[in-house]
N, C-alpha and C positions, 0 to 999 in steps of 0.2 A: 332870741334869748338862748336857744339851743346852740346856735352857731357861736355865740360868745362864750358859752360854757365849754364847748369843744376846744376853742382857741386857748382858753385859760388852762384847761387840762393839758394841752400840748406843751404850753410854756412850763408848767410844773414838771412834766415828765422830762423835758430836756434838762431842766435844772438839776434833776436827780441823777442824770447819767454821769458816771465818773468822767473827770476832766480829760483823762488821756484818751478815752474812747470817743468822746465828743470831738476832740481835736482831730482825730484820725477820720472818724466817720466812715470807716471801711468795713465794719463788721468783723468777720473772721477770715477774710481773704488773706492769703499769705503775702508778705511783702518781700520783694526781691532786692537783694543788695549785691550789685555787680562788683567784682574784684578783677583788676586788670593784670593779675599774675596767677601762676599755678598754685595749687595748695602747697602750703609750707613756706611761702614767701612772707616777708615782713608785713605787707598789707593784709594778707590772708590770715596770718596768725593773730593780728590785733583784732580784726573784726570778729573772728570766731571766739575770742575771749570775751568780747563785749556783747555778742548776740544774746546769750542766755539772760543776762540782766536787762537788756533792752526789751526783749520779748516779755519779760516779767512785768515791767512797768507799763508797756503799751497794751498788754493783754492780747497780743497778736503774734503770729508765727513769722519769724524773719528767716529767709532762706538765702544762703550765700551762693552766688552764681559766678564761678570762675570763668573769665574770658581772657586768657593770656594772649598777648600780642606784643610786637616790638614797641616799647615805650608806652604801652597801655592805650593805644589809639582806639582799638576796637571796642573795648568796654566803655571808654569815654564817649564814643560816638553813639553807642546804643543808649546810654543814659541821657545824652543831650537831646535825643529825638524821642524819648519816651513821653507818654502822656503824663502831665504834671498832676497826677491824682493821688500821690502818696503811696503808690504801689511799687515804684522803682526808685532806687537810690544807688549811689556808687561810692566806693572807697577811692579817693584820689590821693595823690601825693605831690611833693614838690616838683617831681618830674612831669607827671601827667597834667597837672593844673598850674604850672608856672613855667618851667623850662620849655615845654612843648610849644608854648605860645610863640616863641621866637625860633626855636630849633627847627621847626617845620615851616617850609615856605608856604605850604597850603595845608590846612587842617579842614576836615569836613564839619567843623563846628568852631565856635568862638568861645574860648575859655571864660572870658569875663562876661559875655552876654548870655550864654546858654546854660549856665549852672547857678544854683543857689547854694552857697556854702552853708553848712549846718554847724559843724564843730570840728576843731582840730583835735586829733587823738593825742599825738605825741611828737617829739622831735629827738634827733640823735645825730651824732657825727657818723662819718663813713670811714671804713678801714680800707686802705690800699693793701690788698692781700695778694700773695704770689704762690705759685707752685714752688715746693721746696728746692727744686733744681736750680733756681736762681740764686746768685751768691749774696752773702751778707745779710744784714738786718736793718741798716740805716738808709736814709734817703740818699746819702752820699754814695753808698755801695750801689744802689739802684742806678744813680746817674752815671757812675763810672762804667757800669756794665752796659747800659742802654746806649750810651753815646758811641760805643764801638760798633753798634749794629743798628743804625737808624732805620726805623720802619719795620724792623724784623720781629719785634716783640708784639704779640697779640693780646689785646685787652678785652676780656669778656664783659660786655655791656648788659647789665640787668635792667636798666631803665635810664630815663633821661637825666635824672639828678646825678647819678654816678657817671654818666658819660660827660656831662658838663664839668663836674668836679675834676675828673681825670684830665680832660682837655685843658682846663684852666691850670692845673698843676703841671702838666707837661710843658705848657707854654712858659710858665714861670721858671721851669728847670731847663728850658731849651732842649727838650727831647722830642723825638718823633716816634709815635706809636701807631699801631694799626688797630682800630676798633672793630670788634666782631659782635654784632647785636644778637641777643638771645631774648626769649619770651619770658623774662622774669628772673628772679633771684635764684631759684632752685636749679634751672638748667645752666645758669652761669657758674654756680658753685660746682656742679658736676663737671663742667668742661675744665675748670681750673684744677680740681682735684685729680682728674684723669690725665692732665697734662696736655689736653687739647689746646688750651690757651695758657698764657704766661702770667697774666695779672688780671685783677678785677677790683672794682670799688664797691664794697658791700657793707651792709649794716653790721654792727656788733652781733646782733641776733643771728645773722647768716654765717658769720665767721667763727664765733667763739668755740664751738665744739671742734671744728676743723683745726683751729690754731692750737687748742689744748692737746689734741691727739697727734699733732705734728704733720697732719696731711696738708696743711697750708702754713705759710709764714707771713709776717706782716712787715710793712715798711713805715707805718704810721697811720694816724687817724686825723680826719679833716676838721674836727672841732678844735676850739681854742683850749679846751680842758680835756684831760684824759677821761675815758669812759670808766665808770665805777665797776663795770663787769670785765673790763680789759685794762686793768691799771698798769700793766707792763708795756702797753702799746703807746709810744710817745706821740705827741702831736707834731705836725709839720712845722708849726710855729716855733716850738722849742728846739727843733732840729735845724733851725736857721732860715726856714722859708717864712719870713716874718709876716704876721698878719693873715696868713692864708687860712681861710675858713670856708667850709661848705657843709650845710646841715640838711638832713633829710626829714621831712615830716609827712604824716598821714592824717587824713580827715574824711568826713562824710559830706557828700554833695547830693543835692536833688536837682532834677531838671528845673530850668528857669520857669517862673510863673507858677511854681508849686505854692498853694495858699500858705500864707504866713502862719496860720494855726497849725498846719502840718509840720512846717519847718520848725516851729517852736516846740511842738510836741516831741519831735525827733531829737532836737537839741537837748531837751530835758532828759530824754532816755539815754543819750550818749553820756551826759555828765553824771547821771545816776549810776551808770555802769562803771565809769571810770573811777568813781568814788568807792565802789565796793572793795572791802579790804583784800579779798582774794585776787581781784583784778589788779589793784595797785601793787600788790606784792609781786605778781607775775610780771607786770610791766617793768618794775624795777629790776627784777632778775634778768630781764632781757636787755637791760641797758637803755631803756626808753624813759625820757622825761615826759611825764603826763602833762597835758595842757587843759583840754576841756573848756574852751572859750565859747563866747556867744556867736551867733551868726554874723553879727556886725563886726566883731573883733576878727573872726576868721576871714571874712571878706576883705578886711584891711590887710591881713597877712598875705592873701593871694595876690591882691593888687600890688602890694609892695614887692613881692618876689617876682612877679611877672616883669616889673620894671627893672629890678635888680639883675635878673638873669639876662634880660634883653641887653643891658649895658655890657655884661660880661661877654656875651656871645659876639656882639658887634666889636667891642674893643679888642678881643682876643683873636678876631678873624676866624672864629670857628665856623666851618662850612655848614650851611643849612641843608636839611634833608629834603 
């Protein structure tokens, strides 16, 4: 009888535990969120806006851990090999978790096998930005200038999505450029502003202040619609590169085999944070379209984009790393 009473008491106690804490089952241990870029980049800014509200809902501390590297491979590898206990997550993007699957001949992990998608934060187009010394403002001006010096213009690469978007655009325009890879958006911006490189493909978040101050200029944006925060930047589609589109997204991932209850708890925390009025306002100010989808919906996005970018890379003859 005593054993039965103890079992009954335990069931009652569990039922009284708040759902978010039960889902985590981790007490007060801090949760690490890996970011594949330096502080200040688009992925870093977004997760730091979300972390306070996520922590509030989960009742746990979330710590952002920046691990910058070319195309985010280092942070992705750490996350892919972490114990699936709900203590390690990673912010991924369309480069780290879609383009890299084909861009790299060999990765130390499998993007579709080794990660559990949790929720997509946002999506946005990419700006083809340039140092002001380059002439003109239209894609036609860029083509005329670049064709006279094939391979001599250096493109600062912040990540795989920008690299692929640029390579696909140069192929459409029959231009030859030289890619120079940096460990994230911030160092790419610095190289461009300083004149170390000529061009880069960056988010509106990364370029807006530089464009407004005149430290950079633009040749267009890769979305089919203009960005609400950069309404004067024309799309490439409207400049005559018909149908050209490349979009950049960010989202949260867990190591594969992370229990479903933890994945679902983190999904609810992300969606909760994205719905906070102050977060929504800030995302909109940064030119980001908020998503906040389910793990199943985000998984479908990842699978779709892995296949889409594989076709682009193969059809365009873009060399693999």
